[in-house]
C-alpha positions in Angstrom: -21.5 -45.2 -2.5 -19.1 -46.5 0.3 -19.0 -43.5 3.4 -15.0 -42.6 2.2 -15.7 -41.4 -1.3 -18.8 -39.7 0.2 -16.9 -37.7 2.5 -14.0 -37.3 -0.1 -16.7 -35.7 -2.7 -18.3 -33.9 -0.1 -14.6 -32.5 1.0 -14.0 -31.8 -2.7 -17.1 -29.4 -3.6 -16.8 -27.7 -0.2 -13.0 -26.7 -1.6 -14.7 -25.7 -5.1 -17.2 -23.6 -3.3 -14.4 -21.6 -1.4 -12.5 -21.2 -4.2 -15.6 -19.4 -6.4 -16.0 -17.3 -3.2 -12.6 -16.4 -2.5 -12.2 -15.5 -6.7 -15.5 -13.5 -6.5 -14.1 -11.4 -3.4 -11.4 -11.0 -5.0 -13.3 -9.6 -7.9 -15.2 -7.5 -6.6 -11.9 -5.6 -3.9 -10.2 -5.6 -8.0 -13.4 -3.2 -9.1 -13.5 -1.6 -6.2 -10.4 0.1 -6.5 -11.2 1.2 -10.0 -14.3 2.6 -8.9 -12.8 4.3 -5.6 -10.3 5.8 -7.7 -12.0 7.1 -10.1 -15.0 8.4 -8.0 -13.9 8.5 -4.8 -15.8 6.6 -2.1 -18.8 9.2 -1.6 -19.7 8.9 -5.6 -18.9 5.0 -5.9 -21.9 2.9 -5.6 -22.3 -0.6 -4.3 -25.4 -1.1 -7.0 -22.4 0.2 -9.9 -19.9 -1.8 -8.5 -21.9 -5.2 -8.3 -23.4 -4.3 -11.7 -19.1 -4.2 -13.1 -18.7 -7.9 -11.8 -21.7 -9.2 -13.2 -23.4 -10.3 -9.7 -26.8 -8.3 -8.1 -25.7 -6.0 -5.1 -27.4 -8.6 -2.9 -24.6 -11.2 -3.6 -21.4 -8.2 -3.2 -23.1 -7.9 0.2 -22.9 -11.4 1.0 -19.2 -10.8 0.7 -18.9 -7.3 2.3 -21.6 -6.1 4.8 -21.5 -1.9 3.4 -19.9 0.2 1.2 -17.8 1.1 4.3 -16.4 -2.6 5.0 -15.5 -2.7 1.3 -13.9 0.5 1.5 -11.7 -0.8 4.8 -10.8 -4.1 2.9 -9.6 -2.6 -0.2 -7.4 -0.7 2.2 -6.5 -3.6 3.9 -5.6 -5.3 1.4 -3.2 -2.6 -0.3 -1.3 -2.5 2.8 -0.3 -6.2 3.1 1.1 -6.0 -0.2 3.0 -3.0 1.5 4.0 -4.2 4.6 5.1 -7.6 2.7 8.2 -5.0 1.5 9.3 -2.5 3.9 8.8 -4.0 7.4 10.8 -7.1 6.3 13.4 -8.1 9.1 15.7 -9.0 6.4 16.5 -5.6 5.6 19.9 -5.2 7.5 20.4 -1.1 6.6 19.4 2.2 6.5 20.6 2.1 2.4 18.6 -1.7 2.1 15.4 0.1 3.7 15.7 2.8 0.8 16.1 0.0 -2.1 12.8 -1.1 -0.4 11.0 2.1 -1.0 12.0 2.4 -4.9 11.2 -1.3 -5.5 7.8 -0.5 -4.1 7.3 2.6 -6.2 8.5 0.6 -9.2 6.0 -1.7 -8.5 3.4 0.9 -7.8 3.8 2.0 -11.6 2.3 -1.5 -12.6 -0.2 -0.9 -10.3 -2.2 2.5 -11.1 -5.4 1.7 -10.0 -4.2 1.2 -6.6 -2.2 4.6 -7.1 -5.2 6.6 -8.3 -7.8 5.2 -5.3 -4.6 6.1 -2.8 -4.5 10.1 -3.8 -8.1 10.2 -3.9 -8.7 8.6 -0.6 -6.1 10.4 1.2 -7.6 13.5 -0.2 -11.1 13.0 0.9 -10.7 11.3 4.3 -9.3 14.6 5.7 -12.1 14.9 6.8 -13.1 13.2 10.1 -16.5 12.3 9.1 -14.6 10.1 6.2 -15.1 6.0 7.2 -11.3 5.9 6.0 -10.1 8.9 8.3 -8.7 6.7 11.3 -7.3 4.4 8.9 -5.0 7.0 6.9 -4.4 8.9 10.0 -2.9 5.6 12.0 -1.7 3.9 8.9 0.5 7.7 8.7 1.4 7.3 12.4 2.5 3.2 11.5 4.3 3.9 8.8 6.5 7.4 10.2 6.9 5.2 13.1 8.5 2.7 11.7 10.9 5.3 9.2 11.7 6.7 12.3 12.8 3.4 13.8 15.3 2.8 11.0 16.6 6.0 11.3 17.7 5.4 14.5 18.8 1.9 14.4 20.8 3.4 11.6 22.2 6.4 13.6 22.9 3.1 16.5 25.0 1.3 13.9 27.2 4.2 12.9 25.7 3.8 9.6 23.9 7.1 10.2 26.0 10.7 11.7 24.6 10.9 14.9 21.9 13.8 15.8 20.4 14.1 13.0 16.7 14.8 12.7 15.1 11.3 12.7 11.4 12.6 12.6 12.1 15.4 10.4 13.7 13.2 7.3 11.1 10.8 7.5 8.4 13.0 7.2 10.6 15.1 4.5 10.8 11.6 1.9 6.9 10.3 2.7 6.1 14.0 1.8 8.3 13.9 -1.2 7.8 10.2 -2.2 3.4 11.7 -1.9 3.8 14.3 -3.8 5.4 12.6 -6.8 2.9 9.8 -6.5 -0.2 12.5 -7.1 2.3 14.1 -10.0 2.3 10.9 -11.9 -1.1 10.1 -11.5 -2.0 13.0 -13.1 0.1 12.5 -16.4 2.5 8.9 -16.3 4.0 9.7 -19.4 5.9 12.8 -18.0 7.4 11.8 -15.0 9.7 8.4 -14.1 8.2 7.8 -10.6 10.9 5.5 -9.5 13.9 7.4 -10.6 12.6 10.6 -9.2 11.9 8.7 -6.0 15.7 7.4 -6.1 17.5 10.3 -6.8 15.5 12.2 -3.6 16.6 9.3 -1.5 20.2 8.8 -2.9 20.7 13.0 -2.0 19.2 12.7 1.2 21.1 10.1 1.8 24.4 11.2 1.5 23.5 14.2 3.5 23.2 12.1 6.4 25.5 9.0 6.5 28.3 8.6 8.9 31.7 8.7 6.7 32.2 7.1 3.2 33.7 3.9 5.2 31.2 3.4 7.2 28.1 3.5 5.7 26.9 1.4 2.5 26.9 3.0 -1.1 23.2 4.3 -0.8 20.1 2.9 -2.6 20.6 1.8 -6.1 
């Protein structure tokens, strides 16, 4: 076989093995979301997760060093999705930022496993010994800081009234969003979560915007 053809065949085989490995890694992450959402971190086991993936525990450990590593990888994957939508530089106003929040909530209604997992792990991670304690503490600090920055920029631009309590407003809407998320996870059919979040954010926006002619119409 010519040397070039040998090299081409080797590259194709390499790409194929990488694709299989990536697909298996995604399957493990998706399965872990379901397990952590149902049983939490401590009651979930790598053996059961591996079994539901159709692989051995050793095969799972080839991709993730430990259950803690798997947990943090699941959380990192989920956060990448949220960051793409909420930390975009294309959001030119605070009203546009609120629209993005509502769209994220709408997407979450199509990801019930992620929502359940988030609720369970946030509750568990209040214990300082939990492997996700630092992650959630830092995550809330990052989200809060970004939200406060959005509010402060909107005040400086004239979209929102001067003198508002930016941190208090951000903490309030984060609490409402998380609280509605818990209610929705318990009984999805009883609550239109995006609509409730949208209504709250609209009322909050109306209370803090500068004037009718200076600010956008608010979250749609």
